[in-house]
C-alpha positions as CSV (number, residue, x, y, z in Angstrom):
1,M,73.4,90.2,-29.2
2,F,73.1,92.9,-26.5
3,S,76.8,93.3,-25.8
4,L,76.8,96.3,-28.0
5,I,74.5,98.1,-25.6
6,L,76.5,97.3,-22.6
7,H,80.2,97.2,-23.7
8,G,80.3,98.2,-27.4
9,R,81.9,94.9,-28.5
10,R,79.8,94.5,-31.6
11,S,79.4,97.0,-34.4
12,S,75.9,96.1,-35.6
13,I,72.6,94.6,-34.5
14,I,70.3,92.5,-36.6
15,D,67.7,94.7,-38.2
16,S,64.9,92.4,-37.0
17,Q,66.1,92.9,-33.5
18,K,66.0,96.7,-34.0
19,C,62.4,96.5,-35.1
20,R,61.4,94.4,-32.2
21,N,63.2,96.8,-29.8
22,L,61.1,99.7,-31.2
23,G,58.0,98.3,-29.6
24,I,59.8,97.1,-26.5
25,L,61.0,100.6,-25.8
26,V,57.5,101.5,-24.9
27,N,57.2,98.6,-22.5
28,L,60.6,99.5,-21.0
29,L,59.5,103.1,-20.4
30,Q,56.3,102.0,-18.8
31,N,57.6,99.2,-16.5
32,S,61.0,100.6,-15.5
33,N,61.1,101.2,-11.7
34,P,63.4,103.7,-10.0
35,F,66.4,102.2,-8.2
36,S,68.4,103.7,-5.3
37,S,70.5,106.7,-6.0
38,A,73.6,104.6,-5.1
39,T,72.8,102.0,-7.7
40,A,72.1,104.6,-10.3
41,A,75.3,106.4,-9.6
42,T,77.4,103.2,-9.7
43,L,75.9,102.2,-13.1
44,R,76.1,105.7,-14.7
45,P,77.9,105.7,-18.1
46,R,81.5,106.7,-17.8
47,D,81.1,109.5,-20.4
48,D,79.0,111.9,-18.4
49,R,79.9,115.1,-20.2
50,K,76.5,115.7,-21.7
51,G,74.6,113.7,-19.2
52,N,72.6,112.0,-21.9
53,T,75.2,110.1,-23.8
54,F,73.9,106.7,-22.9
55,T,70.3,107.6,-23.9
56,V,71.4,108.9,-27.3
57,S,73.6,105.9,-27.9
58,Y,70.8,103.6,-27.1
59,L,68.3,105.3,-29.4
60,V,70.8,105.4,-32.3
61,D,72.6,102.0,-31.9
62,S,69.8,99.9,-30.7
63,L,66.7,101.5,-32.3
64,G,68.4,102.9,-35.4
65,L,67.0,106.4,-34.9
66,A,68.6,109.4,-36.5
67,T,71.2,111.1,-34.3
68,K,69.5,114.4,-34.5
69,L,66.1,113.0,-33.4
70,A,67.8,110.9,-30.6
71,E,69.5,114.0,-29.2
72,S,66.2,115.9,-29.3
73,I,64.4,113.0,-27.5
74,S,67.2,112.7,-24.9
75,T,66.6,116.3,-23.8
76,K,63.1,115.2,-22.7
77,I,63.7,111.7,-21.4
78,S,66.7,109.8,-20.1
79,F,67.2,106.2,-19.1
80,E,69.4,107.6,-16.2
81,D,66.4,109.6,-15.1
82,K,64.4,106.5,-15.0
83,G,67.1,104.8,-12.9
84,V,67.4,101.7,-15.2
85,P,70.7,99.9,-14.6
86,Q,72.4,99.1,-17.8
87,E,72.9,95.5,-16.7
88,L,69.1,95.0,-16.8
89,L,68.5,96.3,-20.3
90,P,69.2,92.9,-21.9
91,L,66.6,91.3,-19.7
92,L,64.1,94.1,-20.3
93,L,64.7,94.0,-24.0
94,S,64.3,90.3,-24.2
95,S,60.7,90.3,-23.0
96,S,57.8,90.7,-25.3
97,C,55.7,93.9,-25.0
98,G,52.7,92.5,-26.9
99,L,52.6,95.4,-29.4
100,P,52.4,95.1,-33.2
101,V,55.7,96.0,-34.8
102,F,55.5,98.4,-37.8
103,G,59.1,99.2,-38.0
104,K,61.5,102.0,-37.3
105,D,59.8,104.7,-39.5
106,K,56.5,104.1,-37.8
107,F,58.1,104.3,-34.3
108,E,60.1,107.4,-35.2
109,E,56.9,109.1,-36.6
110,S,54.9,108.1,-33.5
111,L,57.5,109.2,-31.1
112,K,58.0,112.5,-32.9
113,K,54.2,113.2,-32.9
114,V,53.9,112.5,-29.2
115,V,56.9,114.7,-28.3
116,E,55.6,117.5,-30.5
117,M,52.2,117.4,-28.9
118,G,53.8,118.4,-25.7
119,F,53.4,115.2,-23.6
120,D,55.7,115.1,-20.6
121,P,58.0,112.1,-20.9
122,K,58.0,111.7,-17.1
123,N,54.2,111.5,-17.1
124,S,52.4,108.2,-17.6
125,K,50.3,109.9,-20.3
126,F,53.4,110.0,-22.5
127,V,53.8,106.2,-22.5
128,K,50.1,105.7,-23.0
129,A,50.0,108.1,-25.9
130,L,53.1,106.5,-27.5
131,R,51.6,103.0,-27.2
132,I,48.3,104.1,-28.8
133,V,49.8,106.1,-31.7
134,Y,52.4,103.4,-32.4
135,A,49.9,100.5,-32.2
136,L,47.4,102.1,-34.6
137,K,47.8,102.3,-38.3
138,K,47.4,105.7,-39.8
139,E,44.2,104.7,-41.5
140,T,42.8,103.5,-38.2
141,I,43.6,106.8,-36.5
142,E,41.9,108.7,-39.4
143,E,38.8,106.4,-39.1
144,K,38.5,107.1,-35.3
145,V,39.0,110.8,-35.8
146,N,36.2,110.7,-38.4
147,V,33.9,109.0,-36.0
148,Y,34.2,112.0,-33.7
149,K,33.9,114.4,-36.6
150,R,30.5,112.9,-37.5
151,L,29.4,113.5,-33.9
152,G,30.2,117.2,-34.1
153,F,33.8,117.4,-33.0
154,S,36.5,119.2,-35.0
155,V,39.9,117.5,-35.7
156,E,41.5,120.0,-33.2
157,D,38.9,118.9,-30.6
158,V,39.9,115.3,-31.0
159,W,43.6,115.9,-30.5
160,E,42.9,118.1,-27.5
161,M,40.9,115.3,-26.0
162,F,43.7,112.9,-26.8
163,K,46.2,115.1,-25.0
164,K,43.9,115.1,-21.9
165,W,43.2,111.4,-22.1
166,P,45.1,109.3,-24.8
167,S,42.5,106.5,-24.6
168,T,40.2,108.8,-26.6
169,L,41.5,107.0,-29.7
170,S,41.4,103.5,-28.4
171,H,37.6,103.1,-28.2
172,S,35.4,101.6,-30.9
173,E,32.8,103.6,-32.9
174,K,30.1,101.5,-31.2
175,K,31.3,102.5,-27.7
176,I,31.6,106.2,-28.6
177,T,28.1,106.4,-30.2
178,Q,26.6,104.4,-27.3
179,K,28.0,107.0,-24.9
180,F,26.3,109.7,-26.9
181,E,23.0,108.0,-26.6
182,T,23.4,107.4,-22.9
183,F,24.1,111.1,-22.3
184,K,21.1,112.0,-24.4
185,N,19.0,109.9,-22.1
186,C,20.4,112.1,-19.3
187,G,18.8,115.1,-20.9
188,L,21.9,116.5,-22.7
189,L,21.7,117.9,-26.2
190,E,24.4,116.8,-28.8
191,N,26.4,120.1,-28.6
192,E,26.3,119.7,-24.8
193,I,27.6,116.2,-25.0
194,C,30.5,117.4,-27.1
195,S,31.2,120.0,-24.5
196,V,31.2,117.5,-21.7
197,L,33.5,115.1,-23.6
198,K,35.9,117.9,-24.5
199,K,36.1,118.9,-20.9
200,F,36.4,115.4,-19.5
201,P,37.0,112.7,-22.2
202,Q,37.4,110.1,-19.5
203,C,33.5,109.9,-19.5
204,I,33.8,107.7,-22.6
205,S,35.2,104.9,-20.5
206,A,32.3,105.0,-18.0
207,S,29.9,102.2,-18.5
208,E,26.2,102.7,-19.3
209,E,25.5,101.0,-16.0
210,K,27.8,103.4,-14.1
211,I,26.2,106.5,-15.6
212,E,22.6,105.1,-15.0
213,N,23.5,104.3,-11.3
214,C,24.9,107.8,-10.9
215,V,21.7,109.3,-12.2
216,E,19.6,107.1,-9.9
217,T,21.8,108.1,-6.9
218,F,21.2,111.8,-7.6
219,L,17.5,111.2,-8.1
220,G,17.3,109.4,-4.8
221,L,18.9,112.4,-3.0
222,G,16.3,114.7,-4.4
223,F,17.8,116.2,-7.5
224,S,15.6,116.6,-10.6
225,R,16.7,115.2,-14.0
226,D,17.2,118.7,-15.2
227,E,19.4,119.5,-12.3
228,I,21.4,116.3,-12.9
229,A,21.9,117.3,-16.5
230,V,23.2,120.7,-15.4
231,M,25.6,119.1,-12.9
232,I,27.0,116.8,-15.6
233,K,27.6,119.7,-17.9
234,R,29.3,121.7,-15.2
235,H,31.4,118.9,-13.7
236,P,31.4,115.8,-15.9
237,A,33.6,113.9,-13.5
238,C,30.6,113.6,-11.1
239,I,29.4,110.6,-13.1
240,K,32.4,108.5,-12.0
241,Y,32.1,109.1,-8.2
242,S,30.9,106.2,-6.1
243,A,27.3,106.3,-4.9
244,E,28.5,106.0,-1.3
245,S,30.8,109.1,-1.6
246,V,28.0,111.1,-3.3
247,K,25.5,110.2,-0.7
248,K,27.8,110.8,2.3
249,K,28.9,114.3,1.1
250,T,25.5,115.4,-0.1
251,E,23.7,114.4,3.1
252,F,26.4,116.1,5.2
253,L,26.2,119.4,3.3
254,V,22.4,119.4,3.1
255,K,21.3,117.8,6.4
256,E,24.0,119.0,8.7
257,M,25.1,122.3,7.1
258,Y,21.7,123.2,5.7
259,W,22.9,124.2,2.3
260,S,20.4,123.6,-0.5
261,L,20.5,121.1,-3.3
262,E,20.5,124.1,-5.6
263,A,23.8,125.2,-4.1
264,L,25.3,121.8,-5.1
265,V,23.8,122.1,-8.6
266,L,25.7,125.4,-9.0
267,R,28.9,124.0,-7.6
268,P,28.9,120.2,-8.3
269,Q,32.7,119.9,-8.1
270,V,32.3,120.2,-4.3
271,I,31.4,116.5,-4.4
272,S,35.0,115.8,-5.5
273,Y,36.5,117.4,-2.3
274,S,37.8,115.3,0.5
275,M,35.5,115.0,3.5
276,E,38.3,114.6,6.0
277,K,40.8,117.1,4.6
278,R,38.5,119.9,3.3
279,I,34.8,119.7,3.8
280,V,34.6,118.7,7.5
281,P,37.4,121.0,8.9
282,R,36.1,124.1,7.0
283,C,32.5,123.4,8.0
284,N,33.5,123.0,11.6
285,V,35.1,126.4,11.5
286,V,31.9,127.9,10.1
287,K,29.9,126.1,12.8
288,A,32.1,127.5,15.5
289,L,31.7,131.0,14.2
290,M,27.9,130.6,13.9
291,D,27.7,129.4,17.5
292,K,29.5,132.5,18.6
293,G,27.4,134.8,16.3
294,L,30.5,136.0,14.5
295,L,29.5,135.6,10.8
296,G,28.7,139.2,10.1
297,K,25.0,138.9,10.1
298,G,24.6,136.8,13.2
299,T,24.0,133.2,12.3
300,E,23.5,133.5,8.6
301,L,25.1,130.7,6.7
302,P,27.8,131.8,4.1
303,S,27.7,130.5,0.6
304,M,28.9,127.0,-0.1
305,S,31.4,128.3,-2.7
306,S,33.1,130.8,-0.3
307,V,33.5,128.1,2.3
308,L,34.5,125.1,0.2
309,S,35.8,126.3,-3.2
310,S,38.2,129.0,-1.9
311,T,41.9,128.3,-1.5
312,D,43.3,127.5,2.0
313,T,44.8,131.0,2.1
314,S,41.6,132.7,1.2
315,F,39.5,130.6,3.6
316,S,41.9,131.4,6.4
317,R,41.8,135.1,5.7
318,M,38.0,135.2,5.5
319,Y,37.1,133.0,8.4
320,V,40.1,132.7,10.7
321,M,42.6,135.5,10.5
322,K,39.8,138.0,10.2
323,H,39.6,137.7,14.0
324,E,43.3,138.3,14.6
325,D,42.5,140.7,17.4
326,K,41.1,137.8,19.4
327,E,44.2,135.6,19.9
328,E,42.4,132.8,21.7
329,L,39.7,132.6,19.1
330,V,42.2,132.4,16.2
331,A,44.1,129.6,18.0
332,E,40.8,127.7,18.4
333,L,39.8,128.2,14.8
334,M,43.2,127.3,13.4
335,A,43.2,124.1,15.5
336,I,39.9,123.2,14.0
337,F,41.0,124.1,10.5
338,T,44.4,122.4,10.5
339,G,43.5,119.5,12.8
340,K,46.3,120.4,15.2
341,K,46.0,120.8,18.9
342,R,45.8,124.4,20.1
343,E,49.1,124.3,21.9
344,Q,50.8,123.4,18.6
345,I,49.5,126.5,16.9
346,K,52.0,129.3,16.6
347,L,50.4,132.7,16.0
348,C,52.5,135.4,14.2
């Protein structure tokens, strides 16, 4: 049955097989693993004039898509790019993907929508979005969009959230409305909840227990409920961080660096930064400068945002290269900042 794909020995494929392959294509895209360049080169189709001949042929002959659409899709995704040897296609196509099969028209419509929305075919979101749009009936999608509309979102808001996180359309009305109630208990107003979910729709997947534990962790560190609400609005992802990580970073910044809790409320995304790669090295540079009385106004602590939220280049310019007239000091600070030994630092 699959000899047409590999050798072109047959002129047609059973329609039912085409329909089944429509769903399996999604599984193929998701599970295909890159092979070595040598293998890919060996198994590359002989006609390589356009570089996407095999992809177009597969979409047309095996899936029954229109040639024009197949050519359009092939400019965005190629089985050669995925490194899938042709000899493995029969095996991949013979496995069930567990998706409902609605037929060629549904698949073509779903694929076109996902491509037109701007999803990158090489990004995992493309496959996730395609799976969800293909698996849901049009009426079901409309129902889910209406759930969000009743909560204060516009249709455009829903699709923007979907682009950020395709699972936006996979949750039940009960789960979505429950999440609203949970955020209300955190002190957020309805319009603020909409803003939070538009900014970080992944919040919908967080369990009530996870959010409640997050709030308790912040309360235990000394934040007020009003401050926690502000932090969630400014950086919604903070509700998904582990209690251990939040405690470790907060205690370091407050107890060792003497920044205030209010500073964290103003810049909660700091909690997402790596302790080892960002927070500790930069803070150690600041400590070294403070010990030497080289922070402008003696030992006055600079703002948390200038130390931790600036780019590496900006930080280096403000706190390291500013002292370029002191070569030994710059070498010392660069060693602290980069984690390299002083003798490895080459100064321009």
